[in-house]
Structure formats: structure tokens, C-alpha cells
PLY file of the C-alpha trace (Angstrom):
ply
format ascii 1.0
element vertex 78
property float x
property float y
property float z
element edge 77
property int vertex1
property int vertex2
end_header
118.30 43.67 85.59
117.04 42.21 88.84
119.00 42.02 92.08
118.39 39.91 95.17
117.91 41.71 98.50
117.29 40.73 102.11
114.39 42.46 103.85
115.47 44.30 107.01
113.62 46.13 109.77
110.05 45.13 108.97
107.75 43.00 106.83
107.37 44.33 103.29
104.32 43.90 101.13
105.22 43.86 97.44
102.93 42.84 94.56
100.40 41.49 97.06
102.90 39.21 98.81
104.33 39.64 102.31
108.10 39.35 102.80
109.00 39.07 106.51
112.23 40.47 107.91
115.13 38.28 106.76
113.34 37.06 103.62
114.96 37.33 100.21
113.26 39.28 97.44
114.28 39.84 93.84
113.57 43.34 92.54
114.38 45.55 89.59
116.24 48.82 90.21
113.12 51.02 90.19
111.28 48.91 92.79
114.38 48.58 94.96
114.94 52.33 94.93
111.52 52.94 96.50
112.18 50.32 99.19
115.92 50.79 99.72
115.48 51.77 103.37
114.34 48.21 104.16
116.60 46.28 101.78
120.13 44.93 102.05
121.71 43.78 98.75
122.97 40.21 98.86
125.04 38.25 96.41
124.49 34.62 95.65
127.77 32.72 95.29
127.99 30.09 92.57
128.34 26.58 93.96
131.05 25.35 91.63
134.09 26.72 89.86
132.42 26.09 86.49
129.41 28.24 87.44
131.73 30.93 88.77
133.75 30.89 85.59
130.56 31.21 83.54
129.45 34.13 85.73
133.01 35.53 85.85
132.97 35.50 89.68
135.18 33.90 92.35
133.78 30.50 93.32
132.92 29.06 96.69
135.48 26.40 97.56
133.26 23.43 98.33
135.15 20.74 96.42
132.16 19.82 94.24
134.01 20.35 90.97
137.04 18.36 92.11
134.82 15.44 93.14
133.01 15.51 89.79
136.30 15.68 87.87
137.71 12.79 89.90
134.64 10.65 89.20
134.89 11.46 85.49
138.56 10.50 85.37
137.93 7.22 87.18
135.10 6.33 84.79
137.24 7.01 81.71
140.01 4.52 82.74
137.93 1.47 81.73
0 1
1 2
2 3
3 4
4 5
5 6
6 7
7 8
8 9
9 10
10 11
11 12
12 13
13 14
14 15
15 16
16 17
17 18
18 19
19 20
20 21
21 22
22 23
23 24
24 25
25 26
26 27
27 28
28 29
29 30
30 31
31 32
32 33
33 34
34 35
35 36
36 37
37 38
38 39
39 40
40 41
41 42
42 43
43 44
44 45
45 46
46 47
47 48
48 49
49 50
50 51
51 52
52 53
53 54
54 55
55 56
56 57
57 58
58 59
59 60
60 61
61 62
62 63
63 64
64 65
65 66
66 67
67 68
68 69
69 70
70 71
71 72
72 73
73 74
74 75
75 76
76 77
């Protein structure tokens, strides 16, 4: 399974591509282990409650789902 990391401390070269400090890189566990000194694990938060529920994670509260639900309810009143 792959994980997303942020490059820290220097530019990394991986599979022929340069990743400057602050860039995000997706690596498998074996690759990340070799580079762990220069990687910081990051988590990507789902944008809606539905995505969070599907991923079984807490959602970011950005109101997107509520707006979509409201629009759906308004459209169904016709």
C-alpha cells in the first residue's frame, strides 16, 4: 500500500524525477523506509462527509455535503 509523504531537508531524486523540499511524493513502504530520514508522512483529508464515511475517516467540515443536500432537496420539491 502506498502512502503520501512530504519531502523535508533536501531535494530527493526518485525514479529519475526530482522532488524538491516541500513536495509530496507517494511511495510504497520499502521505498519510504530507505528515504525515511527525508520524509514526513502526511494524510489527505477527504473533502466531504460522504468521502470520509467511505474511507471511514473523520471529514473536513467544509459544508460541501450540506450544500449539495440542500440543492437536492430544493430540486425535489417541484
